[in-house]
C-alpha positions in Angstrom: 85.3 -3.4 99.0 82.4 -1.2 100.2 79.4 -2.9 101.7 75.7 -2.1 101.5 76.0 -0.7 104.9 78.6 1.7 103.6 76.2 2.7 100.8 73.4 3.3 103.3 75.7 5.7 105.3 75.9 8.1 102.4 72.4 9.4 102.8 71.5 9.8 99.1 68.3 11.8 99.1 65.9 13.5 96.6 65.4 17.1 97.1 64.0 20.2 95.4 66.1 23.3 94.5 64.4 26.2 96.2 67.0 28.9 95.6 69.8 29.5 93.1 72.4 32.2 93.0 75.6 32.9 90.9 78.9 32.0 92.7 81.6 34.3 91.2 84.0 33.6 94.1 84.3 29.9 93.1 87.4 28.9 91.3 85.4 27.0 88.7 82.1 28.3 87.3 79.3 27.2 89.8 76.0 28.1 91.4 75.0 28.2 94.9 72.0 26.0 95.5 69.6 25.7 98.4 67.8 22.3 98.4 64.8 21.3 100.4 65.1 17.8 101.7 61.7 17.8 103.6 62.2 16.5 107.1 66.0 16.6 106.7 65.8 20.3 106.1 67.3 22.7 103.6 70.9 22.2 102.8 73.3 24.2 100.6 75.4 23.1 97.7 78.0 24.5 95.3 77.3 22.9 91.9 79.3 23.2 88.7 76.3 23.3 86.4 76.7 26.7 84.7 77.5 25.3 81.2 74.4 23.2 80.7 71.8 24.8 83.0 70.4 28.3 83.5 69.4 29.3 87.1 65.8 29.4 86.0 66.0 25.8 84.9 67.4 24.7 88.2 64.8 26.5 90.4 62.1 24.0 91.6 63.8 21.1 89.9 64.1 17.7 91.8 67.6 16.6 92.1 69.5 13.7 93.9 72.4 14.5 96.4 74.5 12.8 98.9 73.9 14.3 102.3 76.2 12.1 104.3 79.5 13.8 103.6 81.1 16.4 105.9 80.5 20.0 104.9 83.2 21.6 102.5 84.2 25.2 102.5 84.3 26.6 98.9 85.5 30.1 98.8 83.1 32.0 101.1 80.4 29.3 101.0 79.8 26.2 102.9 78.6 23.3 100.7 76.7 20.8 102.7 75.6 18.2 100.1 77.0 16.9 96.9 74.5 17.1 94.0 74.9 14.0 91.7 75.4 14.1 88.0 77.3 12.4 85.2 80.3 13.9 83.3 79.5 14.2 79.5 81.9 13.9 76.6 82.6 17.7 77.0 83.4 17.4 80.7 80.1 19.1 81.7 78.0 17.8 84.6 74.6 16.4 83.5 72.2 16.1 86.5 70.8 12.8 87.5 66.9 13.0 87.5 63.9 11.0 88.6 62.2 9.2 85.9 58.9 10.0 87.8 58.4 12.7 90.3 54.7 12.2 91.2 54.4 10.9 94.7 58.0 11.3 95.7 58.4 13.2 98.9 61.3 15.5 99.6 64.0 13.7 101.4 63.1 10.3 100.1 66.0 8.0 100.4 67.7 6.6 97.2 67.9 2.8 97.5 
């Protein structure tokens, strides 16, 4: 069974999407995201969010992502973080979101 120390190793952080591009080379419909994690820097992610979110809706949006996984090559793009969401009844990814964003610094750790 995983321990609390295992959970802490994941590095789950709050970040802001600063750039969004289409990702036509991906096998499944996805966007390329660039996410600012403050002191932890800007990281890239491939995210299968095209069914429920337009690019404009994602830009400047606060998200939650796992930063402690190894990078993964997806087509011609290296995904460095895993954006967190929940699968809905239609098998779409619904992003997790902060209940309150005021006072949350980019790169704040999820506990």
